[in-house]
ROSE-4610 file (N, C-alpha, C; in Angstrom, 1 decimal, always signed):
// ROSE-4610
residu = [M/M/M/L/L/L/V/V/V/L/L/L/T/T/T/R/R/R/G/G/G/K/K/K/G/G/G/Q/Q/Q/K/K/K/I/I/I/M/M/M/I/I/I/G/G/G/Q/Q/Q/D/D/D/I/I/I/V/V/V/L/L/L/T/T/T/V/V/V/V/V/V/E/E/E/V/V/V/N/N/N/G/G/G/D/D/D/Q/Q/Q/V/V/V/R/R/R/I/I/I/G/G/G/I/I/I/E/E/E/A/A/A/P/P/P/S/S/S/D/D/D/I/I/I/S/S/S/I/I/I/Y/Y/Y/R/R/R/E/E/E/E/E/E/I/I/I/Y/Y/Y/R/R/R/S/S/S/I/I/I/K/K/K/E/E/E/Q/Q/Q/N/N/N/E/E/E/F/F/F/A/A/A/S/S/S/K/K/K/S/S/S/E/E/E/L/L/L/T/T/T/L/L/L/D/D/D/Q/Q/Q/I/I/I/E/E/E/L/L/L/I/I/I/G/G/G/T/T/T/L/L/L/L/L/L/K/K/K/Q/Q/Q/K/K/K/K/K/K]
num = [1/1/1/2/2/2/3/3/3/4/4/4/5/5/5/6/6/6/7/7/7/8/8/8/9/9/9/10/10/10/11/11/11/12/12/12/13/13/13/14/14/14/15/15/15/16/16/16/17/17/17/18/18/18/19/19/19/20/20/20/21/21/21/22/22/22/23/23/23/24/24/24/25/25/25/26/26/26/27/27/27/28/28/28/29/29/29/30/30/30/31/31/31/32/32/32/33/33/33/34/34/34/35/35/35/36/36/36/37/37/37/38/38/38/39/39/39/40/40/40/41/41/41/42/42/42/43/43/43/44/44/44/45/45/45/46/46/46/47/47/47/48/48/48/49/49/49/50/50/50/51/51/51/52/52/52/53/53/53/54/54/54/55/55/55/56/56/56/57/57/57/58/58/58/59/59/59/60/60/60/61/61/61/62/62/62/63/63/63/64/64/64/65/65/65/66/66/66/67/67/67/68/68/68/69/69/69/70/70/70/71/71/71/72/72/72/73/73/73/74/74/74/75/75/75/76/76/76/77/77/77/78/78/78/79/79/79]
x = [-55.5/-54.5/-53.5/-52.3/-51.3/-51.0/-51.1/-50.8/-49.6/-48.6/-47.3/-47.1/-46.4/-46.0/-44.5/-44.1/-42.7/-42.5/-41.3/-40.8/-39.9/-39.6/-38.8/-37.4/-37.1/-35.8/-36.0/-37.1/-37.3/-37.8/-37.6/-37.9/-38.9/-39.5/-40.3/-39.9/-39.7/-39.2/-40.5/-40.6/-41.6/-40.9/-41.0/-40.2/-38.7/-37.9/-36.5/-36.0/-36.9/-36.5/-37.1/-38.1/-38.8/-38.6/-38.1/-37.9/-38.7/-39.5/-40.2/-39.5/-39.2/-38.5/-39.4/-39.6/-40.4/-39.3/-39.6/-38.6/-38.9/-40.2/-40.6/-42.1/-42.3/-43.7/-44.0/-45.1/-45.4/-46.9/-47.4/-48.8/-49.5/-50.4/-51.2/-50.5/-49.4/-48.8/-47.5/-47.3/-46.1/-45.4/-44.1/-43.4/-42.7/-42.9/-42.3/-41.4/-40.2/-39.3/-39.5/-39.4/-39.6/-38.4/-37.8/-36.7/-37.3/-37.3/-37.8/-37.1/-37.1/-36.5/-37.2/-36.5/-37.0/-38.2/-38.3/-39.4/-40.7/-40.7/-41.9/-42.5/-43.7/-44.4/-44.9/-44.7/-45.2/-46.0/-47.3/-48.2/-48.9/-49.3/-50.2/-51.5/-52.4/-53.6/-54.5/-54.6/-55.5/-55.0/-53.7/-53.1/-53.3/-53.1/-53.4/-54.8/-55.8/-57.2/-57.5/-56.9/-57.1/-56.5/-55.4/-54.8/-55.6/-56.1/-57.0/-58.3/-58.9/-60.1/-59.9/-58.7/-58.4/-58.2/-57.5/-57.3/-58.6/-59.5/-60.8/-61.6/-61.5/-62.2/-61.6/-60.3/-59.6/-59.9/-60.0/-60.3/-61.7/-62.6/-64.0/-64.1/-63.0/-63.1/-63.4/-64.1/-64.4/-63.5/-62.4/-61.4/-60.9/-60.7/-60.1/-58.5/-57.8/-56.4/-55.8/-56.4/-55.9/-56.0/-57.2/-57.4/-56.3/-56.1/-55.1/-53.7/-53.3/-52.0/-51.9/-53.0/-53.0/-52.8/-53.5/-53.4/-51.9/-51.3/-49.9/-49.0/-49.2/-48.4/-48.6/-49.8/-50.0/-49.3/-49.4/-48.7/-47.2/-46.6/-45.2/-44.8/-45.6/-45.4/-45.4/-46.1/-46.2/-44.9/-44.1/-42.8/-41.9]
y = [+24.9/+25.2/+23.9/+24.2/+23.2/+23.1/+21.9/+21.7/+20.8/+21.3/+20.6/+20.4/+19.3/+19.0/+19.3/+20.1/+20.4/+20.4/+20.1/+20.1/+21.3/+21.5/+22.6/+22.6/+23.7/+23.9/+23.6/+23.0/+22.6/+23.9/+23.9/+25.1/+24.7/+25.8/+25.7/+26.8/+26.5/+27.5/+27.9/+29.2/+29.8/+30.5/+30.0/+30.5/+30.4/+31.3/+31.3/+32.2/+33.2/+34.2/+34.2/+33.3/+33.4/+32.0/+32.1/+30.9/+31.0/+30.1/+30.0/+28.9/+29.3/+28.3/+28.1/+26.9/+26.6/+26.8/+27.9/+28.2/+27.5/+27.4/+26.8/+26.2/+25.1/+24.6/+24.4/+25.1/+25.1/+24.9/+23.6/+23.4/+23.7/+24.6/+25.0/+26.1/+26.7/+27.8/+27.4/+28.0/+27.7/+29.1/+29.2/+30.4/+30.1/+31.1/+30.9/+32.1/+31.8/+32.8/+33.0/+34.2/+34.5/+35.3/+34.7/+35.4/+35.8/+37.1/+37.5/+38.8/+39.1/+40.4/+41.5/+42.6/+43.8/+44.5/+44.2/+44.9/+44.1/+43.0/+42.2/+42.5/+43.0/+43.3/+42.0/+41.9/+40.7/+41.2/+40.7/+41.1/+39.9/+40.0/+39.1/+39.4/+38.3/+38.5/+39.6/+39.7/+40.7/+42.2/+42.3/+43.6/+44.0/+43.0/+43.2/+43.6/+42.9/+43.3/+44.7/+45.1/+46.4/+47.5/+47.3/+48.2/+48.3/+47.2/+47.2/+48.0/+47.8/+48.5/+50.0/+50.4/+51.8/+52.4/+51.7/+52.2/+52.4/+51.4/+51.5/+52.7/+52.9/+54.0/+55.4/+55.4/+56.6/+57.0/+55.9/+56.1/+56.7/+56.5/+57.0/+58.4/+58.9/+60.2/+61.3/+62.3/+63.4/+64.7/+64.4/+65.5/+66.1/+67.4/+68.0/+67.8/+68.0/+68.0/+69.0/+70.2/+71.2/+70.7/+70.1/+69.6/+68.5/+67.6/+66.5/+67.1/+68.1/+68.7/+69.4/+70.1/+70.7/+69.7/+68.6/+67.5/+67.0/+66.8/+66.4/+67.4/+68.7/+69.8/+69.7/+69.6/+69.5/+68.3/+67.2/+66.0/+66.2/+66.8/+67.1/+68.0/+69.0/+69.9/+69.2/+68.2/+67.4/+66.7/+66.5/+65.7/+66.6]
z = [+0.3/+1.3/+1.4/+1.4/+1.6/+3.1/+3.7/+5.1/+5.2/+6.0/+6.2/+7.6/+7.9/+9.3/+9.4/+10.4/+10.6/+12.1/+12.4/+13.8/+14.1/+15.4/+15.8/+15.0/+14.5/+13.7/+12.2/+11.8/+10.4/+9.7/+8.4/+7.6/+6.4/+5.9/+4.8/+3.8/+2.6/+1.6/+0.8/+0.6/-0.3/-1.4/-2.6/-3.7/-3.4/-3.8/-3.6/-2.5/-2.1/-1.2/+0.2/+0.5/+1.8/+2.5/+3.7/+4.5/+5.8/+6.1/+7.4/+8.3/+9.5/+10.4/+11.6/+12.0/+13.3/+14.4/+15.2/+16.2/+17.5/+17.8/+19.1/+19.0/+19.6/+19.7/+21.2/+21.6/+23.1/+23.2/+23.3/+23.4/+22.1/+22.1/+20.9/+20.2/+20.7/+20.0/+19.3/+18.2/+17.4/+17.1/+17.4/+17.1/+15.7/+14.8/+13.5/+13.2/+12.7/+12.2/+10.7/+10.2/+8.8/+8.3/+7.2/+6.5/+5.1/+4.8/+3.5/+3.1/+1.8/+1.4/+2.1/+2.3/+3.0/+2.3/+1.0/+0.2/+0.4/+1.1/+1.3/+2.7/+2.7/+4.0/+4.6/+6.0/+6.7/+7.8/+7.9/+9.0/+9.5/+10.8/+11.4/+10.7/+10.6/+9.8/+10.4/+11.7/+12.3/+12.1/+12.0/+11.7/+10.2/+9.4/+7.9/+7.7/+8.3/+8.1/+8.6/+9.8/+10.3/+9.3/+8.8/+7.8/+6.6/+6.1/+4.9/+5.2/+6.4/+6.7/+6.8/+7.4/+7.5/+6.2/+5.3/+3.9/+3.2/+3.3/+2.7/+3.2/+4.5/+5.1/+4.6/+4.6/+4.2/+2.7/+1.9/+0.5/+0.2/+1.2/+1.1/+1.8/+2.3/+3.0/+2.0/+2.6/+1.8/+2.1/+2.6/+2.9/+1.6/+1.6/+0.4/+0.6/-0.5/-0.5/+0.5/+0.5/+1.5/+2.9/+3.2/+4.6/+4.9/+4.0/+4.2/+4.4/+3.6/+3.8/+5.2/+5.6/+6.9/+8.0/+7.9/+8.9/+8.9/+7.8/+7.7/+8.3/+8.1/+8.7/+10.3/+10.7/+12.2/+12.8/+12.1/+12.7/+12.7/+11.7/+11.7/+12.9/+13.2/+14.3/+15.6/+15.8/+17.1/+17.4/+16.4/+16.7/+17.4]
């Protein structure tokens, strides 16, 4: 792991397309701004882990394709 020290307003470049900016430092919390291409997904770690767990659970599902299509139809009707 690379550990860097940055102050408010300073930036970190990741490759050519991603810029992290220290927006605010308040005690133990740091607010970070992220500039990245729209095709790059950015998640907080706990959200990423939740998505990953849900995807793993769904991949083990024993639903048939017909059942999945029915669920999709019902969800569209709720809108």
